[in-house]
Phi, psi and omega in degrees: 000138174294154174296146179278129174243350179212126177248122177252129173258130181263147182179186174240144190282323184301152179305327181300332183267346190315314178267007182283157180297330178296342187266011181309326176296320179291317181303314177305309181289331174290323177295322183292318179299315183298311181298330183262000182052044182243157181247155170266144173235147178282125172253104180315308186298324181273353180052044183205166172265135186226153175203187179209140175238161184236131174236171178300331178288349181119182181292146171232125182280147170244134183222131173242096174310129180254029179255016182075147184318308184292345174248029187293331187300321182295319180295317182294312184296317180302313183303317182300311183294314183301316181267004179053047179258129180282155178300322183296353183248019182245137181244122174252126185253124185208164177287155182223111180284341184277358176245155174299152178309121174090356175280131182240132181229143172256147170203155181248123175080180173123180176279191180264345172060022179092358177279116188293337179285313173300318187298320179288323177292321177301315178297317177293319185273342185061031177196165185221033185271006181286166181269158180224141175243117188247127184255112179294137181235004184087175182224137176294167185284332174248142178301330178290344183261004182304310190298310180299322181296314178289338180271355175269167182268141178284167175287167181296326173301313182295317177304318174305308184296324170299305182303320179293322171296319176301311177305314177300317173301313184292326171307324185260353184304322183305321178292320184291324176294334177278354182103005181266076181291326183296317185289327182291314185292321177301317186280317187276322181287332192288338185191000000 
C-alpha cells in the first residue's frame, strides 16, 4: 500500500450536527488534532479546515470539508490538486451504518455503499481507489430511517464505543501512514 499523505474526515459543519453519528470522521480528526496539539485553519479555496501532522513517514495533511457531507468532493478534489496528492495517498474517514457501534475497519478502494460523502468524492475525482477508514455507528431497524439515524446523536454508551474505536485506530495510525495496512488491520480489526 502507498503511504498516506492526506487524511480527510467527513462530517457536517454546523454546530447542530457536531455530536451526530454522521460526524464520526470529524471526531476522528478532532481526536488526532488533540493528541498532536494542533489547530485547524480555514482554507477558503478548499472550503475546508486543514492542518498538518508529522510522522516518521513524513508530513500528513488533514482536511475537514466544510461543504456539508453531500458536497465533500469539491473540497477534497481541490485540496488534492493544490497539494499534488494522488488518490492512492488519501485516507477518507467516515461513519459506517453497516458496522456495529465502535467497530473500525480499513479498506482500499470500492464503491460508495450508499454513503453520500463518498458518492460525491468518487464523482468529483472520477475514481475510487482511495483508502477508507470506516467507523461503525450501528444501523436503525428500518432502512428508510438511515438518514434520520445518522443525523441523530448516539447514546452516551454508543458515543463511548465510537470514541474507543477511534482511539484504538489512532494508536495504530503510524504504521498505516507508512503503508503497513496489514499490521493496522491485524491490530484494529482483531479486537
